[in-house]
C-alpha atoms as a printed R data frame, in Angstrom:
    type eleno elety resid chain resno      x       y       z
1   ATOM     1    CA   MET     A     1 37.017 -34.419   0.803
2   ATOM     2    CA   SER     A     2 34.111 -32.460   2.288
3   ATOM     3    CA   VAL     A     3 30.549 -32.889   1.237
4   ATOM     4    CA   PRO     A     4 28.678 -29.412   1.209
5   ATOM     5    CA   SER     A     5 26.100 -28.764   3.344
6   ATOM     6    CA   SER     A     6 22.149 -28.662   1.996
7   ATOM     7    CA   GLY     A     7 22.711 -25.080   2.687
8   ATOM     8    CA   SER     A     8 25.888 -24.660   0.381
9   ATOM     9    CA   LEU     A     9 23.761 -26.641  -2.420
10  ATOM    10    CA   VAL     A    10 20.857 -24.423  -2.255
11  ATOM    11    CA   HIS     A    11 23.199 -21.245  -2.451
12  ATOM    12    CA   SER     A    12 24.847 -22.734  -5.324
13  ATOM    13    CA   ARG     A    13 21.463 -23.768  -7.278
14  ATOM    14    CA   ASN     A    14 20.555 -20.139  -6.470
15  ATOM    15    CA   SER     A    15 24.036 -18.740  -8.052
16  ATOM    16    CA   THR     A    16 23.468 -21.007 -11.641
17  ATOM    17    CA   LEU     A    17 20.051 -19.881 -11.983
18  ATOM    18    CA   ARG     A    18 20.959 -16.274 -11.145
19  ATOM    19    CA   LYS     A    19 23.716 -16.387 -14.282
20  ATOM    20    CA   VAL     A    20 21.440 -18.208 -16.501
21  ATOM    21    CA   VAL     A    21 18.797 -14.850 -16.374
22  ATOM    22    CA   GLU     A    22 21.664 -12.302 -15.615
23  ATOM    23    CA   GLY     A    23 21.291  -9.592 -18.524
24  ATOM    24    CA   VAL     A    24 18.912 -11.632 -20.271
25  ATOM    25    CA   PHE     A    25 15.178 -10.073 -21.503
26  ATOM    26    CA   GLN     A    26 12.193 -12.824 -21.910
27  ATOM    27    CA   PRO     A    27  8.744 -12.099 -22.156
28  ATOM    28    CA   VAL     A    28  8.428 -15.574 -21.452
29  ATOM    29    CA   TRP     A    29 10.830 -18.168 -19.412
30  ATOM    30    CA   LEU     A    30  9.836 -21.745 -19.742
31  ATOM    31    CA   VAL     A    31 12.018 -23.505 -17.147
32  ATOM    32    CA   SER     A    32 11.574 -27.322 -16.829
33  ATOM    33    CA   ASP     A    33 12.222 -30.097 -14.444
34  ATOM    34    CA   THR     A    34 12.475 -28.001 -12.010
35  ATOM    35    CA   ARG     A    35 12.500 -30.390  -8.517
36  ATOM    36    CA   ARG     A    36 13.034 -28.279  -5.279
37  ATOM    37    CA   VAL     A    37 10.658 -25.510  -3.571
38  ATOM    38    CA   SER     A    38 14.063 -23.722  -2.870
39  ATOM    39    CA   ASP     A    39 13.786 -23.341  -6.922
40  ATOM    40    CA   ILE     A    40 10.401 -21.806  -7.251
41  ATOM    41    CA   GLN     A    41 11.392 -19.746  -4.149
42  ATOM    42    CA   TRP     A    42 13.911 -18.115  -5.912
43  ATOM    43    CA   PHE     A    43 11.991 -17.451  -9.333
44  ATOM    44    CA   ARG     A    44  9.332 -16.046  -7.189
45  ATOM    45    CA   GLU     A    45 11.518 -13.664  -5.260
46  ATOM    46    CA   ALA     A    46 13.381 -12.475  -8.452
47  ATOM    47    CA   TYR     A    47 10.219 -12.324 -10.490
48  ATOM    48    CA   GLY     A    48  7.118 -11.989  -7.749
49  ATOM    49    CA   ALA     A    49  3.852 -12.455  -9.610
50  ATOM    50    CA   LEU     A    50  5.023 -13.013 -13.230
51  ATOM    51    CA   THR     A    51  6.218 -16.413 -11.709
52  ATOM    52    CA   GLN     A    52  3.679 -19.103 -12.981
53  ATOM    53    CA   THR     A    53  4.237 -22.772 -11.955
54  ATOM    54    CA   VAL     A    54  2.906 -25.818 -13.580
55  ATOM    55    CA   ARG     A    55  2.850 -29.025 -12.168
56  ATOM    56    CA   VAL     A    56  1.764 -32.346 -14.434
57  ATOM    57    CA   VAL     A    57  0.336 -35.180 -12.728
58  ATOM    58    CA   ALA     A    58 -0.421 -38.639 -13.754
59  ATOM    59    CA   LEU     A    59 -2.336 -41.813 -11.756
60  ATOM    60    CA   GLU     A    60  0.252 -44.354 -10.755
61  ATOM    61    CA   GLN     A    61 -1.556 -46.691 -13.152
62  ATOM    62    CA   SER     A    62 -1.243 -44.419 -15.919
63  ATOM    63    CA   ARG     A    63  2.498 -44.154 -15.255
64  ATOM    64    CA   GLN     A    64  2.635 -47.926 -15.232
65  ATOM    65    CA   GLN     A    65  0.862 -48.351 -18.891
66  ATOM    66    CA   ARG     A    66  3.765 -46.226 -20.116
67  ATOM    67    CA   GLY     A    67  6.327 -48.541 -18.566
68  ATOM    68    CA   TRP     A    68  7.176 -46.757 -15.140
69  ATOM    69    CA   VAL     A    69  8.399 -48.877 -12.724
70  ATOM    70    CA   PHE     A    70  8.727 -47.698  -9.083
71  ATOM    71    CA   THR     A    71 12.775 -47.670  -8.000
72  ATOM    72    CA   ALA     A    72 13.554 -47.046  -4.324
73  ATOM    73    CA   GLY     A    73 15.825 -44.522  -3.687
74  ATOM    74    CA   VAL     A    74 15.233 -42.768  -6.928
75  ATOM    75    CA   ASP     A    75 11.725 -42.196  -7.320
76  ATOM    76    CA   ASP     A    76 11.526 -41.503  -3.489
77  ATOM    77    CA   ALA     A    77 14.221 -39.007  -3.557
78  ATOM    78    CA   GLU     A    78 13.873 -35.316  -2.907
79  ATOM    79    CA   SER     A    79 15.034 -34.687  -6.578
80  ATOM    80    CA   GLU     A    80 11.313 -36.544  -7.745
81  ATOM    81    CA   CYS     A    81  9.109 -35.756  -5.237
82  ATOM    82    CA   GLY     A    82 10.568 -32.935  -2.924
83  ATOM    83    CA   LEU     A    83  7.508 -30.920  -4.574
84  ATOM    84    CA   ASP     A    84  4.678 -33.283  -4.052
85  ATOM    85    CA   ASN     A    85  3.368 -31.541  -0.789
86  ATOM    86    CA   PHE     A    86  4.062 -27.815  -2.627
87  ATOM    87    CA   GLY     A    87  0.623 -27.304  -3.274
88  ATOM    88    CA   ALA     A    88  0.741 -24.086  -4.680
89  ATOM    89    CA   PHE     A    89  0.842 -24.641  -8.293
90  ATOM    90    CA   ASP     A    90 -0.449 -21.683 -10.637
91  ATOM    91    CA   TRP     A    91 -1.166 -24.514 -12.977
92  ATOM    92    CA   VAL     A    92 -1.956 -28.120 -12.881
93  ATOM    93    CA   VAL     A    93 -1.981 -30.602 -15.972
94  ATOM    94    CA   GLU     A    94 -3.481 -33.924 -15.614
95  ATOM    95    CA   ASN     A    95 -2.140 -36.438 -17.766
96  ATOM    96    CA   HIS     A    96 -3.850 -39.371 -16.989
97  ATOM    97    CA   GLY     A    97 -4.380 -41.036 -20.227
98  ATOM    98    CA   ASP     A    98 -7.124 -38.781 -21.782
99  ATOM    99    CA   GLU     A    99 -5.344 -37.348 -25.169
100 ATOM   100    CA   GLN     A   100 -8.444 -35.130 -25.456
101 ATOM   101    CA   ARG     A   101 -8.280 -33.705 -21.943
102 ATOM   102    CA   LEU     A   102 -4.614 -33.487 -22.232
103 ATOM   103    CA   GLU     A   103 -5.051 -31.643 -25.184
104 ATOM   104    CA   GLU     A   104 -7.390 -29.183 -23.883
105 ATOM   105    CA   GLN     A   105 -5.607 -28.326 -20.805
106 ATOM   106    CA   LEU     A   106 -2.266 -27.520 -22.842
107 ATOM   107    CA   GLU     A   107 -4.298 -25.453 -25.036
108 ATOM   108    CA   ASP     A   108 -5.253 -23.060 -22.402
109 ATOM   109    CA   LEU     A   109 -1.960 -22.976 -20.716
110 ATOM   110    CA   VAL     A   110 -0.273 -22.057 -24.345
111 ATOM   111    CA   ALA     A   111 -3.066 -19.182 -24.583
112 ATOM   112    CA   PHE     A   112 -2.171 -17.852 -20.912
113 ATOM   113    CA   VAL     A   113  1.691 -18.089 -22.398
114 ATOM   114    CA   HIS     A   114  0.527 -16.217 -25.840
115 ATOM   115    CA   SER     A   115 -1.475 -13.742 -23.489
116 ATOM   116    CA   ARG     A   116  2.002 -12.615 -22.116
117 ATOM   117    CA   LEU     A   117  3.974 -12.505 -25.108
């Protein structure tokens, strides 16, 4: 059994993304759980300035209060932290436990999406 190179995996993901959007027009696409820089790069190459990225962040303390426990080999894998140093997100939503602040941020994001419809 051969293991695909990381270049093959990127090509495979990009092919999948291309197939999903092929021949379909949507005024707005919401793509959740994008985990790798190559995924964002694909959308930016395909859609340019129309691409908006959203990062949701939470303090480790807030995450722990919600029951999260760090698991080595999972929470430090590329699929979980590959975008930690990306830094070029259009929107950053802070989910630190302040429900009112979270709601305000989401309202701004929803208003932006509505402006594109």
